C-alpha positions as CSV (number, residue, x, y, z in Angstrom):
1,E,0.2,-0.1,0.2
2,C,1.3,3.8,-0.4
3,L,0.6,6.0,1.8
4,A,0.4,9.6,0.7
5,F,-0.4,12.9,1.3
6,V,0.5,16.6,0.8
7,A,3.5,17.7,2.9
8,E,3.2,21.8,3.6
9,G,5.7,24.2,4.8
10,V,8.8,21.6,4.9
11,P,11.8,24.0,4.2
12,S,13.8,23.8,0.9
13,F,17.1,22.9,2.6
14,G,15.6,21.2,5.6
15,Y,13.4,18.6,7.3
16,A,9.7,18.4,8.2
17,A,8.4,15.5,10.5
18,Y,4.8,13.6,10.1
19,R,3.0,11.6,12.7
20,V,1.1,8.9,11.6
21,K,-1.8,7.4,14.0
22,P,-4.7,5.6,13.6
23,V,-7.9,7.4,14.1
24,A,-11.7,6.2,14.5
25,K,-13.5,8.3,12.1
26,E,-15.6,8.1,9.1
27,P,-14.1,6.7,5.5
28,R,-13.7,10.3,3.7
29,P,-14.4,10.2,0.0
30,V,-12.0,9.1,-2.5
31,V,-11.4,12.2,-4.2
32,P,-12.2,15.6,-2.7
33,A,-15.0,17.7,-3.7
34,G,-15.1,19.9,-6.5
35,V,-12.9,17.5,-8.4
36,E,-14.6,15.8,-11.2
37,Q,-13.0,12.6,-13.5
38,G,-13.2,9.4,-15.6
39,D,-11.1,7.1,-17.6
40,N,-10.3,10.6,-20.4
41,Y,-10.8,13.6,-18.5
42,Y,-10.5,15.5,-15.9
43,R,-11.4,18.7,-13.7
44,N,-10.5,20.6,-11.1
45,A,-9.8,24.1,-9.3
46,F,-6.9,24.6,-11.5
47,Y,-7.6,22.7,-15.0
48,D,-10.4,21.0,-17.6
49,I,-8.9,18.2,-18.6
50,V,-9.4,16.2,-21.9
51,L,-7.5,12.9,-22.5
52,G,-7.0,11.4,-26.2
53,D,-5.1,9.8,-28.8
54,G,-1.6,10.4,-27.6
55,G,-1.8,12.6,-24.6
56,I,-3.9,15.4,-23.5
57,V,-5.9,17.0,-26.4
58,S,-7.5,19.6,-24.4
59,L,-5.8,21.7,-21.2
60,Y,-7.7,24.9,-20.5
61,D,-6.1,27.0,-17.2
62,F,-8.9,28.4,-15.3
63,E,-6.0,30.7,-13.9
64,Q,-5.1,32.0,-17.3
65,G,-8.6,32.1,-18.8
66,C,-7.0,30.0,-22.0
67,N,-6.4,26.6,-23.3
68,L,-2.5,26.1,-23.2
69,A,-2.2,23.4,-25.3
70,E,-2.5,23.4,-29.4
71,T,-3.3,19.9,-30.3
72,S,-4.2,20.1,-34.2
73,R,-0.9,18.2,-34.8
74,F,0.5,16.7,-31.6
75,A,-1.1,15.4,-28.1
76,F,0.2,17.1,-25.5
77,G,2.6,14.9,-23.9
78,D,2.9,13.2,-27.0
79,I,6.0,10.6,-27.9
80,L,7.9,11.0,-31.0
81,D,9.8,8.4,-32.4
82,A,11.8,9.4,-34.9
83,G,15.3,8.3,-37.2
84,Y,18.2,9.9,-36.5
85,K,21.6,10.2,-37.9
86,G,23.8,12.5,-35.8
87,N,26.1,11.4,-33.2
88,G,25.6,13.6,-30.2
89,A,28.9,15.2,-29.2
90,G,30.8,14.5,-32.2
91,E,28.7,17.1,-34.3
92,F,31.5,19.4,-34.8
93,N,30.2,21.6,-37.6
94,R,26.5,21.6,-37.7
95,I,23.9,19.5,-34.8
96,A,22.3,17.2,-37.1
97,D,18.0,17.3,-37.3
98,L,15.5,14.1,-37.3
99,E,14.8,12.5,-40.2
100,V,11.4,14.4,-41.5
101,D,10.8,11.1,-43.3
102,D,11.2,9.0,-40.6
103,Q,9.2,10.0,-37.5
104,K,6.0,8.5,-35.8
105,L,3.8,9.5,-33.2
106,V,2.0,7.7,-30.1
107,S,-1.0,9.5,-30.9
108,A,-1.3,8.1,-34.5
109,Q,-2.7,4.9,-32.4
110,P,-5.9,5.3,-30.6
111,A,-5.6,5.3,-26.7
112,S,-7.1,3.3,-24.4
113,W,-6.5,5.8,-20.9
114,R,-8.1,4.3,-17.7
115,I,-7.5,5.5,-14.1
116,V,-5.5,3.4,-12.3
117,A,-4.8,4.8,-8.9
118,T,-6.9,8.5,-7.5
119,G,-7.1,9.2,-3.9
120,A,-7.2,12.2,-1.3
121,V,-4.1,14.0,-3.1
122,C,-4.0,12.7,-7.1
123,T,-5.2,10.7,-10.2
124,T,-3.3,9.0,-11.9
125,F,-4.2,8.1,-16.0
126,E,-2.3,5.2,-17.9
127,N,-1.9,4.5,-21.3
128,A,0.4,1.8,-23.2
129,V,1.1,1.7,-26.9
130,Q,3.0,-1.2,-28.8
131,T,5.6,0.7,-31.0
132,A,8.2,-0.7,-34.0
133,F,10.8,-0.4,-31.4
134,A,9.4,-0.5,-27.8
135,R,6.5,-0.6,-25.8
136,V,5.0,3.1,-24.6
137,I,3.3,3.1,-21.5
138,Q,2.4,6.7,-20.4
139,R,1.4,8.1,-17.2
140,I,-0.6,11.5,-16.5
141,T,-1.0,12.4,-12.8
142,V,-2.7,15.5,-12.1
143,Y,-3.1,16.8,-7.8
144,H,-6.1,17.8,-6.6
145,A,-5.0,20.9,-4.5
146,I,-1.6,21.5,-5.7
147,K,-1.3,22.8,-9.8
148,K,1.1,20.3,-11.0
149,I,1.0,17.7,-13.5
150,D,3.4,15.2,-13.9
151,F,4.0,12.9,-17.2
152,D,5.8,9.5,-16.8
153,V,7.1,7.9,-19.7
154,T,8.2,4.5,-19.9
155,L,10.2,3.3,-22.9
156,E,10.2,-0.9,-22.3
157,N,12.5,-3.6,-23.5
158,F,13.5,-0.9,-26.2
159,T,15.5,-3.3,-28.9
160,G,18.4,-0.7,-29.3
161,E,17.8,-0.1,-33.1
162,H,20.2,2.1,-34.3
163,N,19.8,6.1,-35.0
164,R,16.5,6.4,-33.2
165,Q,15.4,9.5,-31.2
166,Y,12.5,9.3,-28.6
167,R,11.2,12.8,-27.5
168,I,7.9,13.8,-25.4
169,L,6.3,16.7,-27.0
170,F,4.2,19.5,-25.4
171,P,3.0,22.0,-28.1
172,L,2.1,25.6,-26.8
173,N,-1.1,27.7,-28.2
174,M,1.2,30.6,-28.7
175,K,3.0,31.9,-31.6
176,R,6.8,31.3,-31.7
177,A,7.9,34.4,-33.4
178,S,6.3,36.5,-30.4
179,S,7.2,33.9,-27.9
180,R,10.1,33.9,-25.2
181,I,11.7,30.7,-24.5
182,H,13.8,30.9,-21.3
183,Y,15.7,27.6,-20.0
184,E,17.8,27.3,-16.8
185,V,21.9,27.0,-17.6
186,P,24.4,26.6,-14.7
187,M,24.2,30.0,-12.3
188,G,21.7,31.3,-14.5
189,V,18.7,31.5,-16.9
190,A,18.9,32.1,-20.6
191,E,16.8,33.5,-23.5
192,V,16.6,31.9,-26.9
193,G,18.4,34.8,-28.9
194,V,19.1,37.4,-26.5
195,S,21.4,35.9,-23.6
196,E,23.4,33.5,-26.2
197,M,26.4,34.0,-28.0
198,K,25.6,36.0,-31.3
199,S,28.1,35.3,-33.8
200,I,29.5,31.7,-35.1
201,P,32.3,30.6,-33.2
202,G,34.8,29.5,-35.9
203,G,37.3,26.5,-35.9
204,W,37.2,23.4,-37.5
205,S,37.3,19.6,-37.1
206,W,37.5,16.7,-38.8
207,G,33.5,17.3,-40.2
208,G,34.7,20.5,-41.4
209,T,33.9,24.1,-40.9
210,Y,31.9,25.1,-37.7
211,V,29.1,26.8,-39.7
212,H,25.8,26.5,-37.9
213,H,24.8,29.9,-35.7
214,P,24.2,29.8,-32.1
215,A,20.9,31.0,-32.7
216,D,19.9,28.1,-35.3
217,S,21.6,25.4,-32.8
218,H,18.9,23.4,-31.1
219,P,18.1,21.4,-28.6
220,R,20.0,22.8,-25.7
221,E,21.3,21.7,-22.7
222,I,19.6,22.6,-19.5
223,Q,19.6,22.1,-16.1
224,N,16.1,21.3,-13.9
225,F,13.4,23.5,-16.9
226,I,12.4,25.3,-20.1
227,S,9.8,27.9,-20.2
228,A,8.0,29.5,-23.0
229,S,5.7,32.7,-22.8
230,G,3.3,34.3,-24.9
231,N,-0.3,34.9,-26.0
232,G,-0.3,36.8,-22.0
233,F,1.0,33.0,-20.6
234,G,3.6,31.2,-19.6
235,V,4.4,27.5,-19.5
236,T,7.0,26.0,-17.3
237,M,8.3,22.3,-18.5
238,S,10.3,20.9,-15.4
239,S,12.8,18.1,-17.1
240,C,14.3,14.8,-15.4
241,V,17.0,15.0,-19.5
242,A,19.7,17.4,-19.8
243,V,18.7,18.3,-23.6
244,A,15.3,19.9,-24.4
245,D,14.1,21.4,-27.5
246,W,11.6,24.4,-28.7
247,I,10.8,24.1,-32.3
248,D,8.4,21.4,-33.9
249,P,11.1,18.8,-35.7
250,S,8.3,18.0,-38.5
251,R,8.8,19.1,-41.8
252,D,6.5,21.3,-42.1
253,Q,7.7,23.5,-38.8
254,S,4.4,24.8,-37.0
255,D,4.0,28.5,-36.2
256,Y,4.0,27.4,-32.3
257,P,6.5,26.6,-29.6
258,V,6.8,22.6,-29.2
259,L,8.7,22.1,-26.0
260,Q,10.4,18.6,-25.8
261,G,12.4,16.9,-23.6
262,I,14.9,14.2,-25.4
263,L,14.6,10.9,-24.1
264,L,16.8,8.7,-25.7
265,S,19.3,8.5,-29.1
266,S,20.8,5.0,-30.1
267,H,23.7,6.5,-32.5
268,K,27.5,6.0,-33.2
269,S,30.1,7.3,-30.5
270,C,31.5,10.2,-32.7
271,H,35.5,8.8,-32.7
272,G,36.0,7.1,-36.1
273,E,36.4,3.9,-34.0
274,G,34.0,4.1,-31.3
275,N,31.0,1.7,-30.7
276,W,27.0,2.5,-30.8
277,Y,25.3,3.5,-27.9
278,H,22.4,0.8,-27.9
279,Q,20.3,2.0,-25.3
280,T,19.0,-1.4,-25.4
281,G,16.3,-2.3,-22.6
282,T,13.9,-0.2,-20.6
283,H,14.0,3.8,-19.2
284,S,11.2,5.4,-17.3
285,F,11.5,9.5,-17.5
286,R,9.3,12.3,-15.4
287,F,8.1,15.8,-16.8
288,S,6.1,18.3,-14.9
289,I,4.1,21.0,-16.4
290,L,3.0,23.8,-14.9
291,G,0.8,26.8,-16.4
292,H,1.2,30.5,-15.1
293,E,1.3,34.2,-15.8
294,A,4.4,34.9,-18.4
295,G,7.4,35.2,-17.5
296,W,10.0,32.6,-16.5
297,Q,10.3,34.0,-13.2
298,N,6.6,32.3,-12.1
299,G,7.8,28.9,-12.7
300,Y,11.5,28.9,-11.1
301,C,10.5,27.7,-8.4
302,F,8.5,24.9,-9.7
303,G,10.3,24.6,-12.3
304,V,13.7,23.0,-10.3
305,G,11.6,21.9,-7.2
306,A,9.6,19.2,-9.4
307,N,12.7,18.1,-10.5
308,H,13.4,18.0,-6.8
309,P,11.2,15.9,-5.0
310,L,10.8,15.4,-1.1
311,L,12.8,12.4,0.3
312,P,10.6,10.4,2.5
313,V,11.8,8.4,5.1
314,A,9.8,6.3,7.1
315,R,10.7,4.7,10.5
316,E,8.6,3.4,13.4
317,G,8.8,4.6,17.3
318,R,8.2,7.5,19.1
319,G,10.5,10.2,17.7
320,G,13.6,11.7,19.1
321,D,14.7,15.0,20.4
322,L,14.6,17.7,17.4
323,E,12.3,19.6,16.5
324,A,9.4,18.8,14.5
325,S,10.5,21.0,11.5
326,C,14.1,22.3,10.9
327,S,15.5,25.1,8.1
328,F,19.3,24.4,7.8
329,I,19.1,28.3,5.8
330,R,16.6,30.3,4.6
331,I,16.9,33.0,1.7
332,S,14.5,36.2,1.5
333,D,14.6,36.0,-2.6
334,P,13.3,33.3,-4.0
335,L,15.3,34.2,-7.1
336,V,18.0,33.3,-5.2
337,S,19.9,29.8,-5.5
338,L,22.1,28.2,-2.8
339,T,24.3,26.2,-5.1
340,T,27.0,25.2,-2.3
341,L,26.6,24.8,1.7
342,K,30.3,23.2,2.9
343,K,32.9,23.6,5.5
344,A,35.3,25.9,3.9
345,D,38.5,24.1,3.4
346,G,40.8,25.6,5.9
347,G,39.2,25.6,9.8
348,N,35.5,25.0,11.1
349,A,33.7,28.3,9.0
350,L,30.8,27.3,6.4
351,I,31.4,28.4,2.5
352,L,28.0,29.6,1.2
353,R,27.7,30.4,-2.5
354,L,24.5,31.7,-4.0
355,T,23.3,32.7,-7.8
356,E,21.1,35.7,-8.4
357,M,19.3,34.3,-11.2
358,E,18.0,37.3,-12.6
359,G,20.8,39.1,-13.2
360,V,20.0,42.3,-11.1
361,D,21.6,43.6,-8.4
362,K,19.0,43.2,-5.0
363,M,19.4,42.7,-1.2
364,V,19.3,39.4,-0.1
365,E,18.7,38.2,3.8
366,V,20.3,34.7,4.5
367,T,19.3,33.2,7.9
368,L,21.1,30.5,9.7
369,P,20.2,28.5,12.7
370,F,22.9,30.1,15.0
371,D,24.2,33.2,15.3
372,V,26.8,34.5,12.8
373,K,29.8,36.1,14.8
374,R,31.8,36.9,11.6
375,V,31.2,37.1,7.8
376,T,33.9,37.3,5.3
377,R,33.3,37.4,1.6
378,T,36.0,35.2,-0.7
379,D,36.5,33.6,-4.2
380,L,35.8,30.0,-5.6
381,I,39.1,28.5,-4.0
382,E,38.7,30.0,-0.7
383,E,41.2,32.5,-1.0
384,G,41.7,36.3,-0.4
385,G,38.7,37.5,1.2
386,E,37.1,40.8,2.4
387,P,35.7,40.4,6.0
388,E,33.1,41.9,6.9
389,L,30.6,42.6,10.0
390,A,28.0,40.3,10.7
391,P,24.9,41.4,8.5
392,R,22.6,42.0,11.2
393,N,25.5,44.4,12.9
394,L,26.3,45.9,10.1
395,G,23.1,47.4,9.2
396,I,22.6,48.8,12.7
397,L,25.9,50.6,12.9
398,M,25.4,51.7,9.8
399,H,22.2,53.4,10.4
400,R,24.2,54.7,13.8
401,A,27.1,56.2,12.1
402,F,24.4,58.1,9.9
403,E,21.2,58.6,12.0
404,Q,22.4,61.8,14.0
405,A,25.5,63.3,11.5
406,D,25.0,66.5,9.5
407,D,28.0,65.9,6.8
408,A,30.7,63.3,6.3
409,A,33.0,64.2,8.8
410,Q,30.0,63.7,12.0
411,V,29.7,60.2,10.3
412,R,33.0,59.3,10.3
413,E,33.2,61.1,14.1
414,A,30.3,59.4,15.0
415,V,32.3,55.8,13.9
416,A,35.4,57.1,16.4
417,H,32.9,57.5,19.5
418,M,31.4,54.1,18.9
419,Q,35.2,52.2,18.9
420,A,35.9,54.6,22.1
421,D,33.0,53.6,23.7
422,G,34.1,49.8,23.2
423,I,30.8,49.0,20.8
424,L,33.6,48.7,17.8
425,S,36.9,46.8,18.2
426,E,39.6,48.6,16.0
427,E,39.1,45.7,13.3
428,D,35.2,46.1,12.9
429,A,35.6,50.1,12.5
430,A,38.3,49.7,10.3
431,R,35.8,47.6,8.4
432,L,32.6,49.7,9.1
433,R,35.0,52.4,7.7
434,Q,35.4,51.2,4.6
435,R,31.7,50.0,4.4
436,I,30.8,54.0,4.6
437,D,33.5,54.9,2.2
438,R,32.5,53.2,-0.4
439,A,28.7,54.3,0.2
440,F,30.4,58.0,0.2
441,E,31.3,56.8,-3.6
442,L,27.8,57.8,-4.8
443,P,27.5,61.4,-5.9
444,E,23.8,61.6,-4.8
445,V,25.3,60.4,-1.2
446,R,28.7,63.0,-1.4
447,E,26.0,65.7,-1.8
448,W,23.2,64.7,0.8
449,F,26.3,64.7,3.8
450,D,28.6,67.8,1.8
451,G,27.7,70.0,4.7
452,S,25.6,72.4,2.1
453,W,22.8,72.2,3.4
454,Q,21.0,75.2,5.6
455,R,18.9,72.6,7.9
456,I,19.2,69.2,8.3
457,R,16.8,66.8,10.2
458,N,17.6,63.4,11.4
459,E,14.5,61.3,12.2
460,Q,12.9,64.0,13.4
461,E,9.0,62.9,14.2
462,I,6.1,64.1,12.1
463,I,2.4,64.2,13.2
464,V,-0.1,62.4,10.6
465,P,-2.9,65.0,10.8
466,G,-5.9,63.4,12.1
467,S,-4.2,60.6,14.4
468,A,-2.1,60.5,17.0
469,S,0.6,58.5,15.3
470,T,3.8,59.7,14.2
471,R,6.3,58.8,11.0
472,R,10.2,59.7,11.1
473,P,11.9,60.0,7.8
474,D,15.9,58.9,8.1
475,R,16.7,62.6,7.1
476,V,15.3,65.8,5.8
477,M,17.4,68.1,4.0
478,I,16.4,71.8,3.2
479,R,18.6,74.2,1.0
480,G,16.9,77.2,-0.3
481,T,13.5,76.2,-2.3
482,R,14.8,72.5,-2.1
483,V,13.6,70.1,-0.1
484,V,15.4,66.9,-0.3
485,V,14.0,63.4,2.0
486,V,15.7,60.2,2.1
487,D,14.8,56.9,4.0
488,Y,18.0,54.5,4.7
489,K,17.9,50.5,4.2
490,F,20.0,48.2,5.4
491,G,17.5,44.9,5.0
492,A,16.0,42.8,2.4
493,L,14.8,44.6,-0.5
494,D,11.3,45.4,-0.3
495,A,10.7,48.1,-2.9
496,E,7.0,48.6,-2.9
497,R,6.5,48.9,0.7
498,H,9.4,51.2,0.8
499,R,8.1,53.0,-1.8
500,R,5.1,53.5,-0.1
501,Q,6.6,55.0,3.1
502,V,8.5,57.7,0.9
503,A,5.1,58.7,-0.7
504,E,3.8,59.0,2.8
505,Y,6.2,61.7,3.8
506,L,6.4,63.6,0.5
507,R,2.6,63.9,1.2
508,L,3.2,64.7,4.8
509,L,6.1,67.2,4.1
510,A,3.7,68.4,1.0
511,E,0.9,68.9,3.5
512,M,3.7,71.3,5.9
513,G,3.8,73.7,3.0
514,Y,7.0,72.3,1.5
515,N,6.5,72.0,-1.8
516,P,8.3,70.7,-4.3
517,V,10.1,67.8,-2.3
518,E,12.0,65.4,-3.7
519,G,11.9,61.8,-2.3
520,Y,14.7,59.0,-2.3
521,L,15.4,55.3,-1.2
522,W,18.5,54.7,-0.4
523,Y,20.0,51.0,-0.6
524,V,23.1,51.2,1.8
525,K,24.6,47.9,1.3
526,L,23.5,47.7,-2.5
527,G,24.5,50.6,-3.5
528,R,21.7,51.3,-5.3
529,I,19.5,54.8,-5.2
530,E,16.1,55.4,-6.2
531,R,14.2,57.9,-6.6
532,V,10.3,58.0,-5.4
533,E,7.7,60.5,-6.4
534,G,4.8,61.5,-4.5
């Protein structure tokens, strides 16, 4: 028997424990209320699905308000068996296309879908078709309360026929010319035709001169997912295989993208005396699909998470002394990836390596389950490096240095006072001065602290009319008719909330007769200044 349940709130880098105990209750319905299903259809709060030859023939997404699939040529989840005379890594001058005259689809045979498993969590449909060189078993699992569809494919008893390639196909209801295709690469997300090489790399090999332009090279190697956005929505395919495509491999290519995972190829080694990769036997694959708003960012967590399922460990007994749930590390931004957490090569420190996937500067909070005494920026081989104050202390101390200072000299005096009072060690004071010097590299900051302002109000309260509450901007500067308000930010980036906060300061100052007023957000550790309009 299989026990299935939805594990909510499990830390992405940690664990959660659950206890199972018998209870005397009336048996629950097999599927939750609101779910409708039969052998060739399924409907829940997220999708309306119709199954047919080769896979899903209609996939309506209620949240996006449209059909995600374009199934006039292929079913959604169709399996392609095609001739392929390339040799993988040895295609030095150009990537070999599939043989357009030798392509067979599972959807060419009548399907016999049936429900093989159902319960309170999900329902699984199965279809099996015998093809020329393997028995293809398709399983589609739809989750009742989670927006997720799994496609499991088994190529059973593949004969090892030479020069064959199998693919899974997901045709999308959007125009290829106007769609945007993104795929995960090591430490980043690339966009087809945008963030890629723009020219032929040149060079030659025994096969001849390399002539294939990168923009025309496909399929592509991916990490966890490939995503397409167009027609007002997006679809992310989480993939268990490392090679994916988005262009219809047929002779008359369709004008819509077809996300594909390359399952296997039986080809010869690129070496002149190399062997054949027969791939004889049974092979299993899994893909997961999510419909979402346009933009790969909206499918990123799904694309990575679906390819790294939770690992359950069952044991009998009353349990131990650990907490029921624990996160070993938390990162405030879901588009920042932890690539490494390890013990330092020299000493007992921890090494953390983070990658920002969008390619933009941002403030990120990293939370560990213990106090951090010191943070050091280092390189990949853990040499050199710039010591940093503990993140939380850095923000507090920098804010203290700025909070009562009229000019740059007073900021530095504040650091000297903290050192004299024993708040800062000599080393920490030196590091804090370095960070302050770096902050003053911005021309706007130099102007704010250049001593030329006639009046400066640091953290002075403003009474909100009609209430007993007050607001306290970090710094208000007045020179002639010019009024500037600045709010310092040392923690996590929360741009929308921060903008509202400064906009309120602008409104209150305008009501006091100051007009016009300039407003700024200063993300000190990021070295970023943002103008805020009232």
